[in-house]
C-alpha positions as CSV (number, residue, x, y, z in Angstrom):
1,X,69.4,106.9,127.4
2,X,67.9,103.8,125.8
3,X,69.7,104.1,122.9
4,X,73.4,104.3,125.0
5,X,73.7,100.5,124.9
6,X,72.4,99.7,121.4
7,X,75.0,102.2,120.4
8,X,77.8,101.0,122.9
9,X,77.5,97.2,121.2
10,X,77.4,98.6,117.5
11,X,80.7,100.6,118.4
12,X,82.7,97.5,120.1
13,X,81.4,95.6,117.1
14,X,82.6,97.6,114.5
15,X,86.2,97.9,116.1
16,X,86.2,94.4,116.9
17,X,85.8,93.9,113.1
18,X,88.8,96.4,112.1
19,X,91.2,93.6,112.6
20,X,89.2,91.9,109.5
21,X,89.4,94.5,107.5
22,X,91.5,94.6,104.7
23,X,94.2,97.5,105.3
24,X,92.6,99.6,102.5
25,X,89.5,99.8,105.0
26,X,91.4,100.2,108.2
27,X,91.5,96.7,109.2
28,X,95.3,94.7,109.4
29,X,95.8,93.8,105.9
30,X,95.4,90.2,106.0
31,X,97.9,87.1,106.3
32,X,101.5,87.9,105.2
33,X,102.7,87.1,101.8
34,X,106.1,85.7,101.2
35,X,106.3,86.0,97.3
36,X,109.5,83.2,97.0
37,X,110.4,83.6,93.3
38,X,113.9,83.7,92.6
39,X,114.8,82.7,95.9
40,X,115.6,79.0,97.5
41,X,116.1,80.3,101.3
42,X,114.0,82.5,102.8
43,X,113.0,83.4,106.3
44,X,109.8,85.0,107.8
45,X,108.6,85.9,111.4
46,X,105.0,85.7,112.4
47,X,103.1,85.6,115.5
48,X,101.1,83.0,117.4
49,X,97.6,83.1,115.7
50,X,98.7,84.5,112.2
51,X,99.0,83.4,108.9
52,X,101.2,83.4,105.9
53,X,101.0,82.8,102.2
54,X,103.9,81.7,100.7
55,X,103.3,82.1,96.5
56,X,105.3,80.4,94.1
57,X,105.3,79.1,90.7
58,X,103.5,75.6,90.3
59,X,106.9,73.3,89.9
60,X,104.1,70.6,87.9
61,X,104.8,69.5,84.7
62,X,106.4,66.8,82.3
63,X,109.0,66.6,84.7
64,X,108.0,67.1,88.0
65,X,105.3,67.0,90.4
66,X,105.1,68.8,93.8
67,X,104.9,66.4,96.2
68,X,103.8,68.3,99.7
69,X,105.8,70.3,102.8
70,X,107.6,69.2,105.8
71,X,107.5,71.3,108.8
72,X,106.9,71.3,112.6
73,X,103.4,70.5,113.2
74,X,103.0,71.6,116.6
75,X,104.5,75.0,115.8
76,X,102.7,76.2,112.3
77,X,99.4,73.8,110.4
78,X,99.2,73.6,106.8
79,X,95.4,75.0,106.1
80,X,95.3,75.3,102.1
81,X,97.0,74.7,99.0
82,X,95.3,76.2,96.3
83,X,95.9,77.4,93.0
84,X,96.5,81.3,92.7
85,X,93.0,82.3,91.5
86,X,95.2,85.4,89.3
87,X,97.5,83.5,87.7
88,X,98.4,80.7,85.9
89,X,100.7,78.0,86.8
90,X,101.3,79.2,90.9
91,X,99.9,78.3,94.0
92,X,99.3,79.3,97.0
93,X,100.2,77.6,100.3
94,X,98.5,79.2,103.4
95,X,100.2,78.5,106.8
96,X,98.9,79.4,110.7
97,X,101.2,79.7,113.5
98,X,100.3,77.5,116.2
99,X,102.6,77.9,119.0
100,X,105.5,79.9,119.6
101,X,108.8,78.1,118.4
102,X,111.0,77.8,115.2
103,X,110.7,75.4,112.0
104,X,111.5,75.1,108.8
105,X,109.0,74.6,105.8
106,X,109.9,72.6,103.0
107,X,107.9,72.7,100.0
108,X,109.3,69.5,97.8
109,X,108.8,67.9,94.3
110,X,109.7,65.1,92.8
111,X,111.2,64.0,89.8
112,X,108.6,61.7,87.2
113,X,108.8,59.1,86.9
114,X,108.9,58.1,91.1
115,X,112.4,59.7,91.4
116,X,113.3,61.1,95.0
117,X,111.7,63.8,97.1
118,X,113.9,66.7,96.7
119,X,113.5,70.4,98.2
120,X,111.9,73.4,96.0
121,X,112.2,76.0,98.0
122,X,113.3,76.4,102.1
123,X,111.6,79.0,104.2
124,X,113.0,79.2,108.4
125,X,109.9,80.4,110.0
126,X,110.2,81.8,113.3
127,X,106.5,81.9,115.2
128,X,106.8,85.1,118.3
129,X,104.1,85.7,120.5
């Protein structure tokens, strides 16, 4: 009897932790990833609270600079922009769905020096409950 409560607590903690484990270990597999190579406009659907990683080549170079992203902050938040640790000249944008709705995520670049903003990639995002 005295092991029942600690054992039940351990089972609950293990089951709760499964949602944070990678797919190969029995979890949900982490955030959705969208590789944007070869595409200008794409669509994606994720659930509220779910993360989305946009993976793309880094357009920065002698002629262009990465100039940010536009999106509806009520629907999605940009959590980070980092160089891809696995490949040179690639970047990863990490977004998190905040509320049900639709938004267009536009990745922007700017021709150097001081050119006008241009759309580099466009993602039509739907967030569901």
